[in-house]
mmCIF file of the N, C-alpha and C atoms, coordinates in Angstrom:
data_MODEL
# 
_entry.id   MODEL 
# 
loop_
_atom_site.group_PDB 
_atom_site.id 
_atom_site.type_symbol 
_atom_site.label_atom_id 
_atom_site.label_alt_id 
_atom_site.label_comp_id 
_atom_site.label_asym_id 
_atom_site.label_entity_id 
_atom_site.label_seq_id 
_atom_site.pdbx_PDB_ins_code 
_atom_site.Cartn_x 
_atom_site.Cartn_y 
_atom_site.Cartn_z 
_atom_site.occupancy 
_atom_site.B_iso_or_equiv 
_atom_site.pdbx_formal_charge 
_atom_site.auth_seq_id 
_atom_site.auth_comp_id 
_atom_site.auth_asym_id 
_atom_site.auth_atom_id 
_atom_site.pdbx_PDB_model_num 
ATOM 1   N N  . MET A 1 1  ? -6.519  9.754   8.052   1.00 0.00 ? 1  MET A N  1 
ATOM 2   C CA . MET A 1 1  ? -6.363  10.505  6.712   1.00 0.00 ? 1  MET A CA 1 
ATOM 3   C C  . MET A 1 1  ? -6.824  9.961   5.912   1.00 0.00 ? 1  MET A C  1 
ATOM 4   N N  . ASN A 1 2  ? -8.268  10.470  5.086   1.00 0.00 ? 2  ASN A N  1 
ATOM 5   C CA . ASN A 1 2  ? -8.733  10.046  4.014   1.00 0.00 ? 2  ASN A CA 1 
ATOM 6   C C  . ASN A 1 2  ? -7.731  10.274  3.081   1.00 0.00 ? 2  ASN A C  1 
ATOM 7   N N  . PRO A 1 3  ? -7.701  9.143   2.084   1.00 0.00 ? 3  PRO A N  1 
ATOM 8   C CA . PRO A 1 3  ? -6.536  9.243   0.538   1.00 0.00 ? 3  PRO A CA 1 
ATOM 9   C C  . PRO A 1 3  ? -7.184  10.666  0.009   1.00 0.00 ? 3  PRO A C  1 
ATOM 10  N N  . VAL A 1 4  ? -8.508  11.141  -0.470  1.00 0.00 ? 4  VAL A N  1 
ATOM 11  C CA . VAL A 1 4  ? -9.131  11.940  -1.137  1.00 0.00 ? 4  VAL A CA 1 
ATOM 12  C C  . VAL A 1 4  ? -8.679  13.198  -0.779  1.00 0.00 ? 4  VAL A C  1 
ATOM 13  N N  . ASN A 1 5  ? -8.382  13.352  0.473   1.00 0.00 ? 5  ASN A N  1 
ATOM 14  C CA . ASN A 1 5  ? -7.983  14.716  1.176   1.00 0.00 ? 5  ASN A CA 1 
ATOM 15  C C  . ASN A 1 5  ? -6.585  14.988  1.015   1.00 0.00 ? 5  ASN A C  1 
ATOM 16  N N  . ARG A 1 6  ? -5.993  14.162  0.440   1.00 0.00 ? 6  ARG A N  1 
ATOM 17  C CA . ARG A 1 6  ? -4.269  14.153  0.432   1.00 0.00 ? 6  ARG A CA 1 
ATOM 18  C C  . ARG A 1 6  ? -4.022  15.274  -0.261  1.00 0.00 ? 6  ARG A C  1 
ATOM 19  N N  . GLU A 1 7  ? -2.847  16.190  0.033   1.00 0.00 ? 7  GLU A N  1 
ATOM 20  C CA . GLU A 1 7  ? -2.161  17.344  -0.635  1.00 0.00 ? 7  GLU A CA 1 
ATOM 21  C C  . GLU A 1 7  ? -1.533  16.360  -2.207  1.00 0.00 ? 7  GLU A C  1 
ATOM 22  N N  . PRO A 1 8  ? -1.851  16.910  -3.051  1.00 0.00 ? 8  PRO A N  1 
ATOM 23  C CA . PRO A 1 8  ? -1.521  16.272  -4.502  1.00 0.00 ? 8  PRO A CA 1 
ATOM 24  C C  . PRO A 1 8  ? -0.044  16.224  -4.529  1.00 0.00 ? 8  PRO A C  1 
ATOM 25  N N  . ALA A 1 9  ? 0.627   17.295  -3.989  1.00 0.00 ? 9  ALA A N  1 
ATOM 26  C CA . ALA A 1 9  ? 2.064   17.490  -4.321  1.00 0.00 ? 9  ALA A CA 1 
ATOM 27  C C  . ALA A 1 9  ? 2.612   16.326  -3.461  1.00 0.00 ? 9  ALA A C  1 
ATOM 28  N N  . GLU A 1 10 ? 2.078   16.129  -2.342  1.00 0.00 ? 10 GLU A N  1 
ATOM 29  C CA . GLU A 1 10 ? 2.973   15.113  -1.026  1.00 0.00 ? 10 GLU A CA 1 
ATOM 30  C C  . GLU A 1 10 ? 2.510   13.810  -1.670  1.00 0.00 ? 10 GLU A C  1 
ATOM 31  N N  . VAL A 1 11 ? 1.670   12.993  -3.029  1.00 0.00 ? 11 VAL A N  1 
ATOM 32  C CA . VAL A 1 11 ? 1.445   11.966  -3.125  1.00 0.00 ? 11 VAL A CA 1 
ATOM 33  C C  . VAL A 1 11 ? 2.848   11.482  -3.866  1.00 0.00 ? 11 VAL A C  1 
ATOM 34  N N  . SER A 1 12 ? 3.441   10.543  -3.253  1.00 0.00 ? 12 SER A N  1 
ATOM 35  C CA . SER A 1 12 ? 4.407   9.882   -4.217  1.00 0.00 ? 12 SER A CA 1 
ATOM 36  C C  . SER A 1 12 ? 4.088   9.356   -5.771  1.00 0.00 ? 12 SER A C  1 
ATOM 37  N N  . PRO A 1 13 ? 4.137   9.277   -7.096  1.00 0.00 ? 13 PRO A N  1 
ATOM 38  C CA . PRO A 1 13 ? 3.618   8.757   -8.113  1.00 0.00 ? 13 PRO A CA 1 
ATOM 39  C C  . PRO A 1 13 ? 3.789   6.990   -7.988  1.00 0.00 ? 13 PRO A C  1 
ATOM 40  N N  . THR A 1 14 ? 3.177   6.212   -8.305  1.00 0.00 ? 14 THR A N  1 
ATOM 41  C CA . THR A 1 14 ? 3.047   4.694   -8.295  1.00 0.00 ? 14 THR A CA 1 
ATOM 42  C C  . THR A 1 14 ? 4.445   4.441   -8.804  1.00 0.00 ? 14 THR A C  1 
ATOM 43  N N  . ASP A 1 15 ? 4.851   4.802   -9.950  1.00 0.00 ? 15 ASP A N  1 
ATOM 44  C CA . ASP A 1 15 ? 6.140   4.055   -10.494 1.00 0.00 ? 15 ASP A CA 1 
ATOM 45  C C  . ASP A 1 15 ? 7.405   4.324   -9.606  1.00 0.00 ? 15 ASP A C  1 
ATOM 46  N N  . ARG A 1 16 ? 7.276   4.962   -8.617  1.00 0.00 ? 16 ARG A N  1 
ATOM 47  C CA . ARG A 1 16 ? 8.413   5.422   -7.351  1.00 0.00 ? 16 ARG A CA 1 
ATOM 48  C C  . ARG A 1 16 ? 8.540   4.373   -6.242  1.00 0.00 ? 16 ARG A C  1 
ATOM 49  N N  . TYR A 1 17 ? 7.418   3.031   -6.794  1.00 0.00 ? 17 TYR A N  1 
ATOM 50  C CA . TYR A 1 17 ? 7.523   2.209   -5.720  1.00 0.00 ? 17 TYR A CA 1 
ATOM 51  C C  . TYR A 1 17 ? 8.073   1.104   -6.458  1.00 0.00 ? 17 TYR A C  1 
ATOM 52  N N  . ARG A 1 18 ? 8.858   -0.082  -6.087  1.00 0.00 ? 18 ARG A N  1 
ATOM 53  C CA . ARG A 1 18 ? 9.088   -1.360  -6.265  1.00 0.00 ? 18 ARG A CA 1 
ATOM 54  C C  . ARG A 1 18 ? 8.674   -2.243  -5.599  1.00 0.00 ? 18 ARG A C  1 
ATOM 55  N N  . PRO A 1 19 ? 8.734   -3.587  -6.301  1.00 0.00 ? 19 PRO A N  1 
ATOM 56  C CA . PRO A 1 19 ? 8.373   -4.989  -5.812  1.00 0.00 ? 19 PRO A CA 1 
ATOM 57  C C  . PRO A 1 19 ? 8.992   -5.040  -4.412  1.00 0.00 ? 19 PRO A C  1 
ATOM 58  N N  . THR A 1 20 ? 8.255   -5.471  -3.410  1.00 0.00 ? 20 THR A N  1 
ATOM 59  C CA . THR A 1 20 ? 8.554   -5.538  -2.113  1.00 0.00 ? 20 THR A CA 1 
ATOM 60  C C  . THR A 1 20 ? 8.759   -4.864  -1.400  1.00 0.00 ? 20 THR A C  1 
ATOM 61  N N  . ASP A 1 21 ? 8.359   -3.533  -1.833  1.00 0.00 ? 21 ASP A N  1 
ATOM 62  C CA . ASP A 1 21 ? 8.688   -2.086  -1.047  1.00 0.00 ? 21 ASP A CA 1 
ATOM 63  C C  . ASP A 1 21 ? 7.135   -2.262  0.034   1.00 0.00 ? 21 ASP A C  1 
ATOM 64  N N  . ARG A 1 22 ? 7.580   -1.889  1.034   1.00 0.00 ? 22 ARG A N  1 
ATOM 65  C CA . ARG A 1 22 ? 6.649   -2.141  2.346   1.00 0.00 ? 22 ARG A CA 1 
ATOM 66  C C  . ARG A 1 22 ? 5.581   -0.445  2.377   1.00 0.00 ? 22 ARG A C  1 
ATOM 67  N N  . VAL A 1 23 ? 4.377   -0.472  2.397   1.00 0.00 ? 23 VAL A N  1 
ATOM 68  C CA . VAL A 1 23 ? 3.558   0.339   2.086   1.00 0.00 ? 23 VAL A CA 1 
ATOM 69  C C  . VAL A 1 23 ? 2.523   0.301   3.366   1.00 0.00 ? 23 VAL A C  1 
ATOM 70  N N  . TRP A 1 24 ? 1.597   1.398   3.074   1.00 0.00 ? 24 TRP A N  1 
ATOM 71  C CA . TRP A 1 24 ? 0.254   1.459   3.849   1.00 0.00 ? 24 TRP A CA 1 
ATOM 72  C C  . TRP A 1 24 ? -0.760  1.679   2.532   1.00 0.00 ? 24 TRP A C  1 
ATOM 73  N N  . VAL A 1 25 ? -1.646  0.724   2.577   1.00 0.00 ? 25 VAL A N  1 
ATOM 74  C CA . VAL A 1 25 ? -2.606  0.899   1.521   1.00 0.00 ? 25 VAL A CA 1 
ATOM 75  C C  . VAL A 1 25 ? -4.135  0.924   2.107   1.00 0.00 ? 25 VAL A C  1 
ATOM 76  N N  . HIS A 1 26 ? -4.717  1.863   1.596   1.00 0.00 ? 26 HIS A N  1 
ATOM 77  C CA . HIS A 1 26 ? -5.883  2.342   2.170   1.00 0.00 ? 26 HIS A CA 1 
ATOM 78  C C  . HIS A 1 26 ? -7.225  1.211   1.535   1.00 0.00 ? 26 HIS A C  1 
ATOM 79  N N  . ARG A 1 27 ? -7.834  0.830   2.030   1.00 0.00 ? 27 ARG A N  1 
ATOM 80  C CA . ARG A 1 27 ? -8.766  -0.179  2.047   1.00 0.00 ? 27 ARG A CA 1 
ATOM 81  C C  . ARG A 1 27 ? -9.812  -0.248  3.011   1.00 0.00 ? 27 ARG A C  1 
ATOM 82  N N  . GLY A 1 28 ? -11.295 -0.164  2.319   1.00 0.00 ? 28 GLY A N  1 
ATOM 83  C CA . GLY A 1 28 ? -12.212 -0.315  3.467   1.00 0.00 ? 28 GLY A CA 1 
ATOM 84  C C  . GLY A 1 28 ? -12.071 0.491   4.828   1.00 0.00 ? 28 GLY A C  1 
ATOM 85  N N  . SER A 1 29 ? -11.967 1.922   4.184   1.00 0.00 ? 29 SER A N  1 
ATOM 86  C CA . SER A 1 29 ? -11.831 2.869   5.378   1.00 0.00 ? 29 SER A CA 1 
ATOM 87  C C  . SER A 1 29 ? -10.806 2.903   6.310   1.00 0.00 ? 29 SER A C  1 
ATOM 88  N N  . ALA A 1 30 ? -9.606  2.369   5.792   1.00 0.00 ? 30 ALA A N  1 
ATOM 89  C CA . ALA A 1 30 ? -8.640  1.848   7.307   1.00 0.00 ? 30 ALA A CA 1 
ATOM 90  C C  . ALA A 1 30 ? -7.063  1.856   6.260   1.00 0.00 ? 30 ALA A C  1 
ATOM 91  N N  . TRP A 1 31 ? -6.183  2.355   6.816   1.00 0.00 ? 31 TRP A N  1 
ATOM 92  C CA . TRP A 1 31 ? -4.919  1.877   6.343   1.00 0.00 ? 31 TRP A CA 1 
ATOM 93  C C  . TRP A 1 31 ? -4.517  0.860   6.710   1.00 0.00 ? 31 TRP A C  1 
ATOM 94  N N  . CYS A 1 32 ? -3.807  0.059   5.861   1.00 0.00 ? 32 CYS A N  1 
ATOM 95  C CA . CYS A 1 32 ? -3.446  -1.338  6.032   1.00 0.00 ? 32 CYS A CA 1 
ATOM 96  C C  . CYS A 1 32 ? -2.103  -1.657  5.585   1.00 0.00 ? 32 CYS A C  1 
ATOM 97  N N  . ALA A 1 33 ? -1.342  -2.535  6.324   1.00 0.00 ? 33 ALA A N  1 
ATOM 98  C CA . ALA A 1 33 ? -0.075  -2.790  6.077   1.00 0.00 ? 33 ALA A CA 1 
ATOM 99  C C  . ALA A 1 33 ? 0.011   -3.449  4.610   1.00 0.00 ? 33 ALA A C  1 
ATOM 100 N N  . GLY A 1 34 ? 0.866   -3.139  3.597   1.00 0.00 ? 34 GLY A N  1 
ATOM 101 C CA . GLY A 1 34 ? 1.002   -3.980  2.471   1.00 0.00 ? 34 GLY A CA 1 
ATOM 102 C C  . GLY A 1 34 ? 2.250   -4.263  1.730   1.00 0.00 ? 34 GLY A C  1 
ATOM 103 N N  . VAL A 1 35 ? 2.153   -4.448  0.930   1.00 0.00 ? 35 VAL A N  1 
ATOM 104 C CA . VAL A 1 35 ? 3.636   -4.808  0.164   1.00 0.00 ? 35 VAL A CA 1 
ATOM 105 C C  . VAL A 1 35 ? 3.460   -4.891  -1.529  1.00 0.00 ? 35 VAL A C  1 
ATOM 106 N N  . VAL A 1 36 ? 4.361   -4.152  -2.107  1.00 0.00 ? 36 VAL A N  1 
ATOM 107 C CA . VAL A 1 36 ? 3.760   -3.788  -3.517  1.00 0.00 ? 36 VAL A CA 1 
ATOM 108 C C  . VAL A 1 36 ? 4.526   -5.207  -3.940  1.00 0.00 ? 36 VAL A C  1 
ATOM 109 N N  . GLU A 1 37 ? 3.727   -5.385  -5.062  1.00 0.00 ? 37 GLU A N  1 
ATOM 110 C CA . GLU A 1 37 ? 3.742   -6.588  -5.988  1.00 0.00 ? 37 GLU A CA 1 
ATOM 111 C C  . GLU A 1 37 ? 4.348   -6.398  -7.357  1.00 0.00 ? 37 GLU A C  1 
ATOM 112 N N  . ALA A 1 38 ? 3.864   -5.179  -8.155  1.00 0.00 ? 38 ALA A N  1 
ATOM 113 C CA . ALA A 1 38 ? 4.176   -4.512  -9.032  1.00 0.00 ? 38 ALA A CA 1 
ATOM 114 C C  . ALA A 1 38 ? 3.701   -2.880  -9.355  1.00 0.00 ? 38 ALA A C  1 
ATOM 115 N N  . ALA A 1 39 ? 4.467   -2.262  -9.982  1.00 0.00 ? 39 ALA A N  1 
ATOM 116 C CA . ALA A 1 39 ? 4.078   -0.740  -9.934  1.00 0.00 ? 39 ALA A CA 1 
ATOM 117 C C  . ALA A 1 39 ? 4.235   -0.243  -11.520 1.00 0.00 ? 39 ALA A C  1 
ATOM 118 N N  . SER A 1 40 ? 3.187   0.671   -11.766 1.00 0.00 ? 40 SER A N  1 
ATOM 119 C CA . SER A 1 40 ? 3.447   1.143   -13.143 1.00 0.00 ? 40 SER A CA 1 
ATOM 120 C C  . SER A 1 40 ? 3.291   2.600   -12.992 1.00 0.00 ? 40 SER A C  1 
ATOM 121 N N  . PRO A 1 41 ? 3.346   3.778   -14.148 1.00 0.00 ? 41 PRO A N  1 
ATOM 122 C CA . PRO A 1 41 ? 2.871   5.146   -13.857 1.00 0.00 ? 41 PRO A CA 1 
ATOM 123 C C  . PRO A 1 41 ? 1.364   5.340   -13.580 1.00 0.00 ? 41 PRO A C  1 
ATOM 124 N N  . ARG A 1 42 ? 0.546   4.468   -13.462 1.00 0.00 ? 42 ARG A N  1 
ATOM 125 C CA . ARG A 1 42 ? -0.824  4.692   -13.258 1.00 0.00 ? 42 ARG A CA 1 
ATOM 126 C C  . ARG A 1 42 ? -1.112  4.070   -12.203 1.00 0.00 ? 42 ARG A C  1 
ATOM 127 N N  . ALA A 1 43 ? -0.719  2.941   -11.628 1.00 0.00 ? 43 ALA A N  1 
ATOM 128 C CA . ALA A 1 43 ? -1.222  2.165   -10.311 1.00 0.00 ? 43 ALA A CA 1 
ATOM 129 C C  . ALA A 1 43 ? -0.418  1.153   -10.173 1.00 0.00 ? 43 ALA A C  1 
ATOM 130 N N  . ALA A 1 44 ? -0.371  0.501   -8.878  1.00 0.00 ? 44 ALA A N  1 
ATOM 131 C CA . ALA A 1 44 ? 0.185   -0.613  -8.130  1.00 0.00 ? 44 ALA A CA 1 
ATOM 132 C C  . ALA A 1 44 ? -0.647  -1.739  -7.737  1.00 0.00 ? 44 ALA A C  1 
ATOM 133 N N  . THR A 1 45 ? 0.029   -2.608  -7.702  1.00 0.00 ? 45 THR A N  1 
ATOM 134 C CA . THR A 1 45 ? -0.530  -3.993  -7.422  1.00 0.00 ? 45 THR A CA 1 
ATOM 135 C C  . THR A 1 45 ? -0.109  -4.255  -5.852  1.00 0.00 ? 45 THR A C  1 
ATOM 136 N N  . VAL A 1 46 ? -0.540  -4.343  -4.723  1.00 0.00 ? 46 VAL A N  1 
ATOM 137 C CA . VAL A 1 46 ? -0.420  -4.731  -3.667  1.00 0.00 ? 46 VAL A CA 1 
ATOM 138 C C  . VAL A 1 46 ? -0.891  -6.047  -3.019  1.00 0.00 ? 46 VAL A C  1 
ATOM 139 N N  . THR A 1 47 ? -0.082  -6.569  -2.117  1.00 0.00 ? 47 THR A N  1 
ATOM 140 C CA . THR A 1 47 ? -0.387  -7.612  -1.389  1.00 0.00 ? 47 THR A CA 1 
ATOM 141 C C  . THR A 1 47 ? -0.725  -6.809  0.181   1.00 0.00 ? 47 THR A C  1 
ATOM 142 N N  . TYR A 1 48 ? -1.837  -7.133  0.481   1.00 0.00 ? 48 TYR A N  1 
ATOM 143 C CA . TYR A 1 48 ? -2.210  -6.161  1.999   1.00 0.00 ? 48 TYR A CA 1 
ATOM 144 C C  . TYR A 1 48 ? -2.974  -6.879  2.942   1.00 0.00 ? 48 TYR A C  1 
ATOM 145 N N  . ARG A 1 49 ? -3.236  -6.886  4.315   1.00 0.00 ? 49 ARG A N  1 
ATOM 146 C CA . ARG A 1 49 ? -3.535  -7.657  5.467   1.00 0.00 ? 49 ARG A CA 1 
ATOM 147 C C  . ARG A 1 49 ? -4.876  -6.487  5.653   1.00 0.00 ? 49 ARG A C  1 
ATOM 148 N N  . PRO A 1 50 ? -5.995  -7.131  5.300   1.00 0.00 ? 50 PRO A N  1 
ATOM 149 C CA . PRO A 1 50 ? -7.014  -5.969  5.983   1.00 0.00 ? 50 PRO A CA 1 
ATOM 150 C C  . PRO A 1 50 ? -7.328  -5.971  7.166   1.00 0.00 ? 50 PRO A C  1 
ATOM 151 N N  . ALA A 1 51 ? -7.814  -4.575  7.778   1.00 0.00 ? 51 ALA A N  1 
ATOM 152 C CA . ALA A 1 51 ? -7.711  -4.496  8.899   1.00 0.00 ? 51 ALA A CA 1 
ATOM 153 C C  . ALA A 1 51 ? -8.633  -5.498  9.891   1.00 0.00 ? 51 ALA A C  1 
ATOM 154 N N  . GLY A 1 52 ? -8.000  -6.101  10.731  1.00 0.00 ? 52 GLY A N  1 
ATOM 155 C CA . GLY A 1 52 ? -8.536  -7.048  11.798  1.00 0.00 ? 52 GLY A CA 1 
ATOM 156 C C  . GLY A 1 52 ? -8.578  -8.563  11.321  1.00 0.00 ? 52 GLY A C  1 
ATOM 157 N N  . SER A 1 53 ? -7.724  -8.550  10.064  1.00 0.00 ? 53 SER A N  1 
ATOM 158 C CA . SER A 1 53 ? -7.673  -9.810  9.477   1.00 0.00 ? 53 SER A CA 1 
ATOM 159 C C  . SER A 1 53 ? -6.662  -10.719 9.608   1.00 0.00 ? 53 SER A C  1 
ATOM 160 N N  . ARG A 1 54 ? -6.339  -11.877 9.541   1.00 0.00 ? 54 ARG A N  1 
ATOM 161 C CA . ARG A 1 54 ? -4.887  -12.355 9.603   1.00 0.00 ? 54 ARG A CA 1 
ATOM 162 C C  . ARG A 1 54 ? -4.643  -12.991 8.057   1.00 0.00 ? 54 ARG A C  1 
ATOM 163 N N  . GLY A 1 55 ? -5.780  -13.078 7.006   1.00 0.00 ? 55 GLY A N  1 
ATOM 164 C CA . GLY A 1 55 ? -5.467  -13.329 5.765   1.00 0.00 ? 55 GLY A CA 1 
ATOM 165 C C  . GLY A 1 55 ? -4.929  -11.822 4.949   1.00 0.00 ? 55 GLY A C  1 
ATOM 166 N N  . THR A 1 56 ? -4.778  -12.271 3.620   1.00 0.00 ? 56 THR A N  1 
ATOM 167 C CA . THR A 1 56 ? -4.402  -11.094 2.699   1.00 0.00 ? 56 THR A CA 1 
ATOM 168 C C  . THR A 1 56 ? -5.333  -10.830 1.881   1.00 0.00 ? 56 THR A C  1 
ATOM 169 N N  . GLY A 1 57 ? -5.396  -9.919  0.910   1.00 0.00 ? 57 GLY A N  1 
ATOM 170 C CA . GLY A 1 57 ? -6.126  -9.445  -0.265  1.00 0.00 ? 57 GLY A CA 1 
ATOM 171 C C  . GLY A 1 57 ? -5.069  -8.936  -1.186  1.00 0.00 ? 57 GLY A C  1 
ATOM 172 N N  . VAL A 1 58 ? -4.998  -8.872  -2.384  1.00 0.00 ? 58 VAL A N  1 
ATOM 173 C CA . VAL A 1 58 ? -4.652  -8.404  -3.672  1.00 0.00 ? 58 VAL A CA 1 
ATOM 174 C C  . VAL A 1 58 ? -5.395  -7.356  -4.260  1.00 0.00 ? 58 VAL A C  1 
ATOM 175 N N  . ASP A 1 59 ? -4.930  -6.118  -4.325  1.00 0.00 ? 59 ASP A N  1 
ATOM 176 C CA . ASP A 1 59 ? -5.675  -5.013  -5.070  1.00 0.00 ? 59 ASP A CA 1 
ATOM 177 C C  . ASP A 1 59 ? -4.765  -4.098  -5.695  1.00 0.00 ? 59 ASP A C  1 
ATOM 178 N N  . THR A 1 60 ? -5.375  -3.538  -7.038  1.00 0.00 ? 60 THR A N  1 
ATOM 179 C CA . THR A 1 60 ? -4.498  -2.529  -7.598  1.00 0.00 ? 60 THR A CA 1 
ATOM 180 C C  . THR A 1 60 ? -5.083  -1.470  -7.236  1.00 0.00 ? 60 THR A C  1 
ATOM 181 N N  . VAL A 1 61 ? -4.091  -0.392  -6.935  1.00 0.00 ? 61 VAL A N  1 
ATOM 182 C CA . VAL A 1 61 ? -4.428  0.996   -6.551  1.00 0.00 ? 61 VAL A CA 1 
ATOM 183 C C  . VAL A 1 61 ? -4.019  1.960   -7.158  1.00 0.00 ? 61 VAL A C  1 
ATOM 184 N N  . THR A 1 62 ? -4.301  3.242   -7.128  1.00 0.00 ? 62 THR A N  1 
ATOM 185 C CA . THR A 1 62 ? -3.712  4.362   -7.418  1.00 0.00 ? 62 THR A CA 1 
ATOM 186 C C  . THR A 1 62 ? -2.812  5.230   -6.352  1.00 0.00 ? 62 THR A C  1 
ATOM 187 N N  . ALA A 1 63 ? -1.977  6.092   -6.799  1.00 0.00 ? 63 ALA A N  1 
ATOM 188 C CA . ALA A 1 63 ? -0.889  6.605   -5.911  1.00 0.00 ? 63 ALA A CA 1 
ATOM 189 C C  . ALA A 1 63 ? -1.460  7.267   -4.661  1.00 0.00 ? 63 ALA A C  1 
ATOM 190 N N  . ARG A 1 64 ? -2.895  7.504   -4.713  1.00 0.00 ? 64 ARG A N  1 
ATOM 191 C CA . ARG A 1 64 ? -3.384  8.423   -3.710  1.00 0.00 ? 64 ARG A CA 1 
ATOM 192 C C  . ARG A 1 64 ? -3.787  7.549   -2.325  1.00 0.00 ? 64 ARG A C  1 
ATOM 193 N N  . TYR A 1 65 ? -3.756  6.205   -2.611  1.00 0.00 ? 65 TYR A N  1 
ATOM 194 C CA . TYR A 1 65 ? -4.060  5.272   -1.834  1.00 0.00 ? 65 TYR A CA 1 
ATOM 195 C C  . TYR A 1 65 ? -2.984  4.401   -1.000  1.00 0.00 ? 65 TYR A C  1 
ATOM 196 N N  . LEU A 1 66 ? -1.494  4.824   -1.370  1.00 0.00 ? 66 LEU A N  1 
ATOM 197 C CA . LEU A 1 66 ? -0.477  4.387   -1.012  1.00 0.00 ? 66 LEU A CA 1 
ATOM 198 C C  . LEU A 1 66 ? 0.398   5.412   -0.346  1.00 0.00 ? 66 LEU A C  1 
ATOM 199 N N  . LEU A 1 67 ? 1.100   4.889   0.814   1.00 0.00 ? 67 LEU A N  1 
ATOM 200 C CA . LEU A 1 67 ? 2.095   5.521   1.610   1.00 0.00 ? 67 LEU A CA 1 
ATOM 201 C C  . LEU A 1 67 ? 3.049   4.683   2.108   1.00 0.00 ? 67 LEU A C  1 
ATOM 202 N N  . PRO A 1 68 ? 4.441   5.091   1.916   1.00 0.00 ? 68 PRO A N  1 
ATOM 203 C CA . PRO A 1 68 ? 5.613   4.176   2.484   1.00 0.00 ? 68 PRO A CA 1 
ATOM 204 C C  . PRO A 1 68 ? 5.494   3.679   3.954   1.00 0.00 ? 68 PRO A C  1 
ATOM 205 N N  . ARG A 1 69 ? 5.865   2.655   4.059   1.00 0.00 ? 69 ARG A N  1 
ATOM 206 C CA . ARG A 1 69 ? 5.705   2.319   5.502   1.00 0.00 ? 69 ARG A CA 1 
ATOM 207 C C  . ARG A 1 69 ? 6.843   1.672   5.846   1.00 0.00 ? 69 ARG A C  1 
ATOM 208 N N  . THR A 1 70 ? 7.320   1.857   7.337   1.00 0.00 ? 70 THR A N  1 
ATOM 209 C CA . THR A 1 70 ? 8.802   1.697   7.963   1.00 0.00 ? 70 THR A CA 1 
ATOM 210 C C  . THR A 1 70 ? 8.389   0.542   9.006   1.00 0.00 ? 70 THR A C  1 
ATOM 211 N N  . ASP A 1 71 ? 7.053   0.561   9.392   1.00 0.00 ? 71 ASP A N  1 
ATOM 212 C CA . ASP A 1 71 ? 6.710   -0.374  10.522  1.00 0.00 ? 71 ASP A CA 1 
ATOM 213 C C  . ASP A 1 71 ? 6.956   -1.735  10.029  1.00 0.00 ? 71 ASP A C  1 
ATOM 214 N N  . PRO A 1 72 ? 7.542   -2.537  10.504  1.00 0.00 ? 72 PRO A N  1 
ATOM 215 C CA . PRO A 1 72 ? 7.473   -3.741  10.062  1.00 0.00 ? 72 PRO A CA 1 
ATOM 216 C C  . PRO A 1 72 ? 6.024   -4.956  10.108  1.00 0.00 ? 72 PRO A C  1 
ATOM 217 N N  . ASP A 1 73 ? 5.737   -5.490  9.878   1.00 0.00 ? 73 ASP A N  1 
ATOM 218 C CA . ASP A 1 73 ? 4.401   -6.288  9.989   1.00 0.00 ? 73 ASP A CA 1 
ATOM 219 C C  . ASP A 1 73 ? 4.729   -7.698  9.811   1.00 0.00 ? 73 ASP A C  1 
ATOM 220 N N  . PRO A 1 74 ? 4.729   -8.452  10.995  1.00 0.00 ? 74 PRO A N  1 
ATOM 221 C CA . PRO A 1 74 ? 4.990   -9.937  10.861  1.00 0.00 ? 74 PRO A CA 1 
ATOM 222 C C  . PRO A 1 74 ? 4.565   -10.784 9.967   1.00 0.00 ? 74 PRO A C  1 
ATOM 223 N N  . MET A 1 75 ? 3.311   -10.422 9.469   1.00 0.00 ? 75 MET A N  1 
ATOM 224 C CA . MET A 1 75 ? 2.214   -11.221 8.490   1.00 0.00 ? 75 MET A CA 1 
ATOM 225 C C  . MET A 1 75 ? 2.877   -11.123 7.195   1.00 0.00 ? 75 MET A C  1 
ATOM 226 N N  . LEU A 1 76 ? 3.426   -10.006 6.822   1.00 0.00 ? 76 LEU A N  1 
ATOM 227 C CA . LEU A 1 76 ? 3.864   -9.687  5.484   1.00 0.00 ? 76 LEU A CA 1 
ATOM 228 C C  . LEU A 1 76 ? 5.221   -9.639  4.974   1.00 0.00 ? 76 LEU A C  1 
ATOM 229 N N  . ASP A 1 77 ? 5.864   -9.254  6.355   1.00 0.00 ? 77 ASP A N  1 
ATOM 230 C CA . ASP A 1 77 ? 7.257   -8.913  5.869   1.00 0.00 ? 77 ASP A CA 1 
ATOM 231 C C  . ASP A 1 77 ? 8.293   -10.265 5.915   1.00 0.00 ? 77 ASP A C  1 
ATOM 232 N N  . THR A 1 78 ? 7.710   -11.251 6.983   1.00 0.00 ? 78 THR A N  1 
ATOM 233 C CA . THR A 1 78 ? 8.921   -12.479 6.853   1.00 0.00 ? 78 THR A CA 1 
ATOM 234 C C  . THR A 1 78 ? 9.094   -13.277 5.532   1.00 0.00 ? 78 THR A C  1 
ATOM 235 N N  . ALA A 1 79 ? 8.017   -13.130 4.690   1.00 0.00 ? 79 ALA A N  1 
ATOM 236 C CA . ALA A 1 79 ? 8.304   -13.803 3.431   1.00 0.00 ? 79 ALA A CA 1 
ATOM 237 C C  . ALA A 1 79 ? 9.316   -12.903 2.229   1.00 0.00 ? 79 ALA A C  1 
ATOM 238 N N  . ALA A 1 80 ? 9.149   -11.364 2.573   1.00 0.00 ? 80 ALA A N  1 
ATOM 239 C CA . ALA A 1 80 ? 9.750   -10.492 1.928   1.00 0.00 ? 80 ALA A CA 1 
ATOM 240 C C  . ALA A 1 80 ? 11.327  -10.677 2.038   1.00 0.00 ? 80 ALA A C  1 
# 
């Protein structure tokens, strides 16, 4: 799903997310497992695992690029 095509009414505002919340974050044309570091009404900072990588990245994104995640990610969720 392309984040630009998401229905605005179905997008949760970023200030609903809390630190350590598991999320999917859209980066580099893929949805990647991530964890929220901080959130405000305008954006959230997330640590995420880029697709096909064992490393992590940190980025600040707006709400349309985030989705709640329930699936565990062994690279991210062990420290949370």
